[in-house]
DSSP file (Angstrom, degrees, kcal/mol; ACC not computed):
  #  RESIDUE AA STRUCTURE BP1 BP2  ACC     N-H-->O    O-->H-N    N-H-->O    O-->H-N    TCO  KAPPA ALPHA  PHI   PSI    X-CA   Y-CA   Z-CA
    1    1 A M              0   0    0      0, 0.0     2,-0.1     0, 0.0     0, 0.0   0.000 360.0 360.0 360.0 134.9  -13.2   -5.2  -29.0
    2    2 A A        -     0   0    0      1,-0.1     3,-0.0     3,-0.0     0, 0.0  -0.355 360.0-111.8 -70.0 150.1  -10.6   -3.5  -26.7
    3    3 A E        -     0   0    0      1,-0.1    -1,-0.1    -2,-0.1     2,-0.1  -0.659  40.2-101.2 -76.1 137.9  -11.4   -3.4  -22.9
    4    4 A P        -     0   0    0      0, 0.0     2,-0.2     0, 0.0    -1,-0.1  -0.391  42.0-114.3 -62.5 133.6  -12.0    0.2  -21.7
    5    5 A E        -     0   0    0      1,-0.1     2,-0.9    -2,-0.1     3,-0.0  -0.497  23.0-121.8 -77.9 141.2   -8.9    1.5  -20.0
    6    6 A D        +     0   0    0     -2,-0.2     3,-0.3     1,-0.2    -1,-0.1  -0.758  39.5 165.2 -83.2 105.2   -9.2    2.1  -16.3
    7    7 A R    >   +     0   0    0     -2,-0.9     3,-2.8     1,-0.2     4,-0.4   0.330  41.0 110.6 -99.3   2.9   -8.4    5.7  -15.7
    8    8 A S  G >   +     0   0    0      1,-0.3     3,-0.5     2,-0.2    -1,-0.2   0.654  69.4  66.3 -62.3 -15.9   -9.7    6.0  -12.2
    9    9 A G  G 3  S+     0   0    0     -3,-0.3    -1,-0.3     1,-0.2    -2,-0.1   0.746 102.4  53.4 -78.4 -19.6   -6.0    6.4  -10.8
   10   10 A D  G <  S+     0   0    0     -3,-2.8    -1,-0.2     2,-0.1    -2,-0.2   0.629  90.1  95.7 -85.8 -12.7   -6.0    9.8  -12.8
   11   11 A M  S <  S-     0   0    0     -3,-0.5    86,-0.1    -4,-0.4    -3,-0.0  -0.510  85.3-106.3 -83.4 142.7   -9.2   11.1  -11.3
   12   12 A P     >  -     0   0    0      0, 0.0     4,-2.1     0, 0.0     3,-0.4  -0.321  32.6-115.1 -57.2 153.1   -9.1   13.5   -8.3
   13   13 A V  H  > S+     0   0    0      1,-0.3     4,-2.2     2,-0.2     5,-0.2   0.908 117.0  56.8 -58.7 -45.3  -10.2   11.7   -5.0
   14   14 A E  H  > S+     0   0    0      1,-0.2     4,-1.9     2,-0.2    -1,-0.3   0.866 107.0  46.5 -59.7 -38.3  -13.2   13.9   -4.8
   15   15 A Q  H >> S+     0   0    0     -3,-0.4     4,-2.3     2,-0.2     3,-0.6   0.980 110.8  53.1 -63.0 -57.6  -14.4   12.9   -8.3
   16   16 A Q  H 3X S+     0   0    0     -4,-2.1     4,-2.3     1,-0.3    -2,-0.2   0.796 107.9  50.6 -45.9 -42.2  -13.8    9.3   -7.4
   17   17 A A  H 3X S+     0   0    0     -4,-2.2     4,-1.1     2,-0.2    -1,-0.3   0.848 108.0  53.6 -67.3 -36.0  -16.0    9.7   -4.2
   18   18 A R  H <<>S+     0   0    0     -4,-1.9     5,-4.4    -3,-0.6     3,-0.5   0.947 110.9  45.9 -60.7 -45.6  -18.8   11.2   -6.2
   19   19 A E  H ><5S+     0   0    0     -4,-2.3     3,-1.4     1,-0.2    -2,-0.2   0.912 111.4  51.2 -59.1 -45.1  -18.9    8.3   -8.6
   20   20 A Q  H 3<5S+     0   0    0     -4,-2.3    -1,-0.2     1,-0.3    -2,-0.2   0.682 113.6  44.5 -70.6 -16.1  -18.7    5.7   -5.8
   21   21 A T  T ><5S-     0   0    0     -4,-1.1     3,-1.0    -3,-0.5    -1,-0.3   0.155 120.5-101.4-107.5  13.7  -21.7    7.4   -3.9
   22   22 A G  T < 5S-     0   0    0     -3,-1.4    -3,-0.2     1,-0.2    -2,-0.1   0.908  75.5 -59.5  69.0  40.1  -23.9    7.9   -6.9
   23   23 A Q  T 3 <S+     0   0    0     -5,-4.4    -1,-0.2     1,-0.2     2,-0.2   0.437 104.9 131.1  64.0   0.9  -23.0   11.7   -7.1
   24   24 A R    <   -     0   0    0     -3,-1.0     2,-0.5    -6,-0.4    -1,-0.2  -0.581  61.8-118.2 -83.0 147.2  -24.4   12.3   -3.6
   25   25 A Q        -     0   0    0     -2,-0.2     2,-0.4    -3,-0.1    -1,-0.0  -0.740  30.0-163.0 -81.6 136.5  -22.3   14.2   -1.2
   26   26 A V        -     0   0    0     -2,-0.5     2,-0.6     2,-0.0    -5,-0.0  -0.970   9.6-145.4-121.5 126.1  -21.4   12.2    1.8
   27   27 A R        -     0   0    0     -2,-0.4     2,-0.6     2,-0.0    -2,-0.0  -0.823  16.4-159.4 -94.6 128.9  -20.1   13.6    5.2
   28   28 A V        -     0   0    0     -2,-0.6     2,-0.5     2,-0.0    -2,-0.0  -0.924   4.5-156.7-117.3 124.5  -17.8   11.4    6.8
   29   29 A Q        -     0   0    0     -2,-0.6     2,-0.6     2,-0.0    -2,-0.0  -0.778  11.2-151.1 -93.9 131.1  -17.0   11.7   10.5
   30   30 A V        -     0   0    0     -2,-0.5     2,-0.7     2,-0.0    -2,-0.0  -0.894   8.1-166.6-109.2 120.8  -13.8   10.3   11.6
   31   31 A D        +     0   0    0     -2,-0.6     3,-0.2     1,-0.1    -2,-0.0  -0.908  14.4 167.7-104.4 110.1  -13.3    8.8   15.2
   32   32 A E    >   +     0   0    0     -2,-0.7     3,-1.1     1,-0.1    -1,-0.1   0.027  41.1 110.4-109.7  31.7   -9.7    8.4   16.1
   33   33 A R  T 3  S+     0   0    0      1,-0.3    -1,-0.1     3,-0.0    -2,-0.0   0.783  87.6  40.2 -79.9 -26.3  -10.0    7.8   19.8
   34   34 A D  T 3  S+     0   0    0     -3,-0.2    -1,-0.3     2,-0.0     2,-0.1   0.207  85.2 140.3 -98.6  22.2   -9.0    4.0   19.4
   35   35 A L    <   -     0   0    0     -3,-1.1     2,-0.4     1,-0.0    -3,-0.1  -0.396  29.0-174.2 -71.4 133.7   -6.3    4.8   16.7
   36   36 A R        -     0   0    0     -2,-0.1     2,-0.5     2,-0.0    -2,-0.0  -0.965  10.2-150.2-125.7 138.7   -3.1    2.6   17.2
   37   37 A T        +     0   0    0     -2,-0.4     2,-0.3     2,-0.0    -2,-0.0  -0.965  18.2 172.1-118.9 138.8    0.0    3.3   15.0
   38   38 A C        -     0   0    0     -2,-0.5     2,-0.4     2,-0.0    19,-0.0  -0.829  25.9-121.9-129.9 164.8    2.5    0.8   13.9
   39   39 A Y        -     0   0    0     -2,-0.3     2,-0.4    17,-0.1    17,-0.0  -0.934  24.8-175.7-109.9 140.5    5.5    0.7   11.5
   40   40 A A        +     0   0    0     -2,-0.4    18,-0.2     1,-0.1     3,-0.1  -1.000  22.9 168.8-134.5 131.2    5.9   -1.6    8.7
   41   41 A N  S    S+     0   0    0     16,-1.8     2,-0.3    -2,-0.4    17,-0.2   0.277  74.9  41.0-120.2  10.9    8.6   -2.2    6.3
   42   42 A M  E     +A   57   0A   0     15,-1.5    15,-2.3    34,-0.1     2,-0.3  -0.990  60.0 175.4-150.7 152.6    7.3   -5.4    4.8
   43   43 A F  E     -A   56   0A   0     -2,-0.3     2,-0.3    13,-0.2    13,-0.2  -0.970  10.6-162.6-145.4 161.2    4.0   -6.7    3.7
   44   44 A R  E     -A   55   0A   0     11,-2.0    11,-2.6    -2,-0.3     2,-0.3  -0.978  14.4-141.1-143.7 160.3    2.5   -9.7    2.0
   45   45 A T  E     +A   54   0A   0     -2,-0.3     2,-0.3     9,-0.2     9,-0.2  -0.894  18.8 170.3-120.8 147.8   -1.0  -10.2    0.3
   46   46 A N  E     -A   53   0A   0      7,-2.1     7,-3.4    -2,-0.3     2,-0.3  -0.957  10.7-164.7-146.1 160.6   -3.5  -13.0    0.1
   47   47 A G  E     -A   52   0A   0     -2,-0.3     5,-0.2     5,-0.3     2,-0.2  -0.997  16.2-167.4-149.7 152.6   -6.9  -13.3   -1.1
   48   48 A T        -     0   0    0      3,-3.4    -2,-0.0    -2,-0.3     5,-0.0  -0.614  53.8 -85.8-121.7-173.3  -10.1  -15.2   -1.3
   49   49 A A  S    S+     0   0    0     -2,-0.2    36,-0.1     1,-0.2     3,-0.1   0.805 127.6  28.9 -63.9 -24.3  -13.1  -14.8   -3.6
   50   50 A D  S    S+     0   0    0      1,-0.2    35,-0.6    34,-0.1     2,-0.3   0.671 120.1  36.0-110.5 -17.2  -14.5  -12.2   -1.4
   51   51 A E  E     - B   0  84A   0     33,-0.2    -3,-3.4    34,-0.1     2,-0.5  -0.953  53.7-140.3-145.6 157.7  -11.6  -10.5    0.4
   52   52 A V  E     -AB  47  83A   0     31,-3.2    31,-3.1    -2,-0.3     2,-0.4  -0.953  20.8-156.5-115.7 131.8   -8.1   -9.3    0.3
   53   53 A M  E     -AB  46  82A   0     -7,-3.4    -7,-2.1    -2,-0.5     2,-0.5  -0.908   5.7-169.5-109.6 135.6   -5.8   -9.7    3.3
   54   54 A L  E     -AB  45  81A   0     27,-2.5    27,-2.6    -2,-0.4     2,-0.4  -0.975   2.4-164.9-124.5 122.1   -3.0   -7.6    3.8
   55   55 A D  E     -AB  44  80A   0    -11,-2.6   -11,-2.0    -2,-0.5     2,-0.4  -0.882   9.1-170.4-105.7 136.3   -0.3   -8.5    6.5
   56   56 A F  E     +AB  43  79A   0     23,-2.7    22,-2.6    -2,-0.4    23,-2.1  -0.946  22.7 116.3-128.0 140.7    2.1   -5.9    7.6
   57   57 A G  E     -AB  42  77A   0    -15,-2.3   -16,-1.8    -2,-0.4   -15,-1.5  -0.886  53.2 -52.2-172.0-158.1    5.1   -6.2    9.8
   58   58 A L  E     - B   0  76A   0     18,-2.1    18,-2.6    -2,-0.3     2,-0.8  -0.839  29.9-136.7-113.4 138.7    8.9   -6.0   10.1
   59   59 A S  E     + B   0  75A   0     -2,-0.4     2,-0.3    16,-0.2    16,-0.2  -0.828  39.3 169.9 -91.8 113.6   11.7   -7.4    8.1
   60   60 A L  E     - B   0  74A   0     14,-2.8    14,-3.0    -2,-0.8     3,-0.0  -0.823  39.1-112.5-118.8 155.6   14.3   -8.7   10.7
   61   61 A A        -     0   0    0     -2,-0.3    12,-0.1    12,-0.2     3,-0.1  -0.827  43.3-116.4 -80.6 130.3   17.4  -10.8   10.5
   62   62 A P        -     0   0    0      0, 0.0     2,-0.1     0, 0.0    10,-0.1  -0.292  31.4-102.3 -66.9 150.1   16.8  -14.0   12.3
   63   63 A A  S    S+     0   0    0      2,-0.0     2,-0.2    -3,-0.0    -3,-0.0  -0.420  84.2  35.2 -65.9 144.9   18.8  -14.7   15.5
   64   64 A G  S    S-     0   0    0     -2,-0.1     2,-0.3    -3,-0.1    -3,-0.0  -0.556 103.0 -17.9 107.3-169.1   21.7  -17.2   14.9
   65   65 A R        -     0   0    0     -2,-0.2     2,-0.4     1,-0.0    -2,-0.0  -0.534  57.9-138.4 -82.8 136.3   24.1  -17.9   12.3
   66   66 A Q        -     0   0    0     -2,-0.3     2,-0.6     5,-0.0     3,-0.1  -0.770  11.7-131.4 -92.4 130.1   23.4  -16.8    8.8
   67   67 A D        -     0   0    0     -2,-0.4     3,-0.5     3,-0.4     5,-0.0  -0.792  14.7-151.2 -82.5 116.9   24.1  -19.1    5.8
   68   68 A A  S    S+     0   0    0     -2,-0.6    -1,-0.2     1,-0.2    -2,-0.0   0.794  93.6  50.5 -62.5 -37.5   26.1  -16.9    3.3
   69   69 A E  S    S+     0   0    0      1,-0.2    -1,-0.2    -3,-0.1    -2,-0.0   0.734 125.3  24.7 -69.6 -29.4   24.8  -18.8    0.3
   70   70 A R  S    S-     0   0    0     -3,-0.5    -3,-0.4     2,-0.0    -1,-0.2  -0.512  80.6-164.6-144.4  76.0   21.2  -18.6    1.4
   71   71 A P        -     0   0    0      0, 0.0     2,-0.3     0, 0.0    -3,-0.1  -0.144   9.4-146.0 -63.3 154.5   20.5  -15.6    3.6
   72   72 A E        -     0   0    0    -10,-0.1     2,-0.4     2,-0.0    -2,-0.0  -0.833  10.0-162.5-119.6 152.6   17.2  -15.5    5.6
   73   73 A I        -     0   0    0     -2,-0.3     2,-0.6   -12,-0.1   -12,-0.2  -0.997  17.9-136.7-135.2 138.5   15.0  -12.7    6.6
   74   74 A L  E     -B   60   0A   0    -14,-3.0   -14,-2.8    -2,-0.4     2,-1.0  -0.840   9.9-153.7 -94.7 121.7   12.5  -13.0    9.3
   75   75 A F  E     -B   59   0A   0     -2,-0.6     2,-1.0   -16,-0.2   -16,-0.2  -0.802   8.5-165.3 -94.9  97.7    9.1  -11.5    8.5
   76   76 A K  E     -B   58   0A   0    -18,-2.6   -18,-2.1    -2,-1.0     2,-0.3  -0.736  10.9-150.5 -89.9 104.9    7.4  -10.7   11.8
   77   77 A V  E     +B   57   0A   0     -2,-1.0   -20,-0.3   -20,-0.2     3,-0.1  -0.577  26.6 164.9 -77.4 125.4    3.8  -10.0   11.1
   78   78 A T  E     +     0   0A   0    -22,-2.6     2,-0.4    -2,-0.3   -21,-0.2   0.681  59.7  26.6-110.5 -31.8    2.3   -7.5   13.5
   79   79 A Q  E     -B   56   0A   0    -23,-2.1   -23,-2.7     2,-0.0     2,-0.4  -0.980  54.2-162.1-139.3 150.7   -1.0   -6.5   11.8
   80   80 A R  E     -B   55   0A   0     -2,-0.4     2,-0.4   -25,-0.2   -25,-0.2  -0.995   5.3-170.5-128.6 125.9   -3.6   -7.8    9.4
   81   81 A V  E     -B   54   0A   0    -27,-2.6   -27,-2.5    -2,-0.4     2,-0.5  -0.971   6.5-159.1-113.6 129.7   -6.0   -5.8    7.6
   82   82 A I  E     +B   53   0A   0     -2,-0.4     2,-0.3   -29,-0.2   -29,-0.2  -0.906  14.4 179.5-113.6 130.3   -8.9   -7.5    5.6
   83   83 A L  E     -B   52   0A   0    -31,-3.1   -31,-3.2    -2,-0.5     2,-0.2  -0.890  29.2-120.6-123.1 155.8  -10.6   -5.6    2.9
   84   84 A N  E  >  -B   51   0A   0     -2,-0.3     4,-2.9   -33,-0.2   -33,-0.2  -0.511  44.3-102.0 -74.0 163.1  -13.5   -6.4    0.4
   85   85 A Y  H  > S+     0   0    0    -35,-0.6     4,-2.6     1,-0.2     5,-0.2   0.859 121.8  54.9 -55.2 -40.3  -12.3   -6.0   -3.3
   86   86 A H  H  > S+     0   0    0      1,-0.2     4,-2.1     2,-0.2    -1,-0.2   0.947 111.3  43.7 -67.5 -45.8  -14.0   -2.6   -3.7
   87   87 A S  H  > S+     0   0    0      1,-0.2     4,-2.2     2,-0.2    -1,-0.2   0.930 111.6  54.1 -58.9 -48.6  -12.2   -1.2   -0.7
   88   88 A A  H  X S+     0   0    0     -4,-2.9     4,-1.9     1,-0.2    -2,-0.2   0.879 108.7  47.9 -57.7 -38.7   -9.0   -2.7   -1.8
   89   89 A K  H  X S+     0   0    0     -4,-2.6     4,-2.8     2,-0.2    -1,-0.2   0.905 111.4  50.6 -68.2 -44.8   -9.3   -1.1   -5.3
   90   90 A R  H  X S+     0   0    0     -4,-2.1     4,-2.2    -5,-0.2    -1,-0.2   0.881 111.6  48.5 -57.5 -38.7  -10.1    2.4   -3.7
   91   91 A L  H  X S+     0   0    0     -4,-2.2     4,-2.4     2,-0.2    -2,-0.2   0.856 112.1  50.5 -67.8 -41.3   -6.9    1.9   -1.4
   92   92 A A  H  X S+     0   0    0     -4,-1.9     4,-3.0    -5,-0.2     5,-0.2   0.948 112.5  45.4 -64.8 -54.2   -4.9    0.9   -4.5
   93   93 A I  H  X S+     0   0    0     -4,-2.8     4,-1.8     1,-0.2    -2,-0.2   0.905 114.6  47.3 -63.2 -40.0   -6.0    4.0   -6.4
   94   94 A T  H  X S+     0   0    0     -4,-2.2     4,-2.5    -5,-0.2     5,-0.2   0.953 111.8  50.5 -65.8 -47.5   -5.4    6.3   -3.4
   95   95 A L  H  X S+     0   0    0     -4,-2.4     4,-3.0     1,-0.2     5,-0.3   0.946 108.9  52.6 -52.0 -50.1   -2.0    4.9   -2.7
   96   96 A S  H  X S+     0   0    0     -4,-3.0     4,-2.2     1,-0.2    -1,-0.2   0.858 110.6  47.3 -59.6 -36.8   -1.1    5.4   -6.4
   97   97 A Q  H  X S+     0   0    0     -4,-1.8     4,-2.0    -5,-0.2    -1,-0.2   0.861 111.6  49.9 -65.5 -42.9   -2.1    9.0   -6.3
   98   98 A V  H  X S+     0   0    0     -4,-2.5     4,-2.5     2,-0.2    -2,-0.2   0.923 114.5  45.4 -61.5 -46.3   -0.2    9.7   -3.0
   99   99 A I  H  X S+     0   0    0     -4,-3.0     4,-3.0    -5,-0.2     5,-0.3   0.923 110.7  52.0 -65.2 -43.5    3.0    8.1   -4.5
  100  100 A R  H  X S+     0   0    0     -4,-2.2     4,-1.7    -5,-0.3    -1,-0.2   0.903 111.8  46.7 -67.2 -35.1    2.7    9.9   -7.8
  101  101 A R  H  X S+     0   0    0     -4,-2.0     4,-1.7     2,-0.2    -1,-0.2   0.896 111.6  51.7 -68.3 -36.6    2.4   13.2   -6.0
  102  102 A Y  H  X S+     0   0    0     -4,-2.5     4,-2.4     1,-0.2     3,-0.4   0.961 110.7  48.4 -57.6 -55.4    5.3   12.3   -3.8
  103  103 A E  H  X S+     0   0    0     -4,-3.0     4,-2.1     1,-0.2    -1,-0.2   0.808 108.0  54.1 -56.7 -36.1    7.5   11.4   -6.9
  104  104 A Q  H  < S+     0   0    0     -4,-1.7    -1,-0.2    -5,-0.3    -2,-0.2   0.860 116.2  39.1 -76.2 -27.8    6.6   14.7   -8.7
  105  105 A Q  H  < S+     0   0    0     -4,-1.7    -2,-0.2    -3,-0.4    -1,-0.2   0.828 135.5  15.4 -85.8 -29.3    7.8   16.7   -5.7
  106  106 A F  H  < S-     0   0    0     -4,-2.4    -3,-0.2     1,-0.3    -2,-0.2   0.496 108.7 -99.8-125.3  -4.9   10.8   14.7   -4.7
  107  107 A G     <  -     0   0    0     -4,-2.1    -1,-0.3    -5,-0.3    -2,-0.1  -0.240  56.6 -33.2 104.8 163.0   11.8   12.4   -7.5
  108  108 A E        -     0   0    0     -2,-0.1     2,-0.7     1,-0.1    -8,-0.0  -0.280  51.5-128.8 -59.7 134.6   11.3    8.6   -8.5
  109  109 A L        -     0   0    0    -10,-0.1     2,-0.7     7,-0.0    -1,-0.1  -0.812  21.9-145.5 -76.2 109.9   11.2    6.1   -5.8
  110  110 A E        -     0   0    0     -2,-0.7     6,-0.1     1,-0.2     5,-0.0  -0.731  16.1-174.2 -85.0 112.4   13.7    3.4   -6.8
  111  111 A L        +     0   0    0     -2,-0.7     2,-0.9     4,-0.1    -1,-0.2   0.772  64.1  88.7 -79.8 -31.0   12.5   -0.1   -5.8
  112  112 A D    >>  -     0   0    0      1,-0.2     3,-1.7     2,-0.1     4,-0.7  -0.587  67.7-156.5 -68.5 105.1   15.8   -1.8   -6.9
  113  113 A V  G >4 S+     0   0    0     -2,-0.9     3,-1.1     1,-0.3    -1,-0.2   0.885  91.5  56.5 -50.3 -40.1   18.0   -1.6   -3.7
  114  114 A S  G 34 S+     0   0    0      1,-0.2    -1,-0.3    -3,-0.1    -2,-0.1   0.696 105.8  50.9 -73.5 -11.5   21.1   -1.9   -5.9
  115  115 A K  G <4 S+     0   0    0     -3,-1.7    -1,-0.2     2,-0.1    -2,-0.2   0.497  84.7 107.6 -96.9  -5.5   20.2    1.1   -8.0
  116  116 A R  S << S-     0   0    0     -3,-1.1     2,-0.3    -4,-0.7    -7,-0.0  -0.371  73.8-114.6 -81.7 155.2   19.5    3.5   -5.3
  117  117 A R        -     0   0    0     -2,-0.1     2,-0.4     1,-0.0    -1,-0.1  -0.601  24.2-130.7 -84.1 144.4   22.1    6.3   -4.6
  118  118 A R    >   -     0   0    0     -2,-0.3     3,-2.2     1,-0.1    -1,-0.0  -0.796  32.2 -98.8 -94.0 132.8   23.9    6.3   -1.4
  119  119 A G  T 3  S+     0   0    0     -2,-0.4    -1,-0.1     1,-0.3     0, 0.0  -0.240 103.6   1.4 -50.6 125.8   24.0    9.5    0.6
  120  120 A G  T 3         0   0    0      1,-0.1    -1,-0.3    -3,-0.0    -3,-0.0   0.447 360.0 360.0  83.4  -1.8   27.1   11.4    0.1
  121  121 A A    <         0   0    0     -3,-2.2    -2,-0.1     0, 0.0    -1,-0.1   0.462 360.0 360.0 -94.5 360.0   28.7    9.0   -2.4
């Protein structure tokens, strides 16, 4: 028997929220007084049986001489976010929806750097 397809990424966020809270409406108050903002252009993931760890940081060229045959990138980790798997799945669904809306408006995001168009070329 085939596994049921997970179509939660196609559901509006409001519908997902109702399903996750047992159809009850929940009012969320957001406190941003201690909010800190950082920029990341690189991440890595790791997990245990209970949690997903997301490390965010910057991709930098290390100081010193570069080996042309084996270039290096320094990943300077500046933030770690630890989530349970339920929250990680909700984050993945939400990010998928945000990216889908962006691509519908502005076009596909090409992940292969060699295939990206250069401005003005």
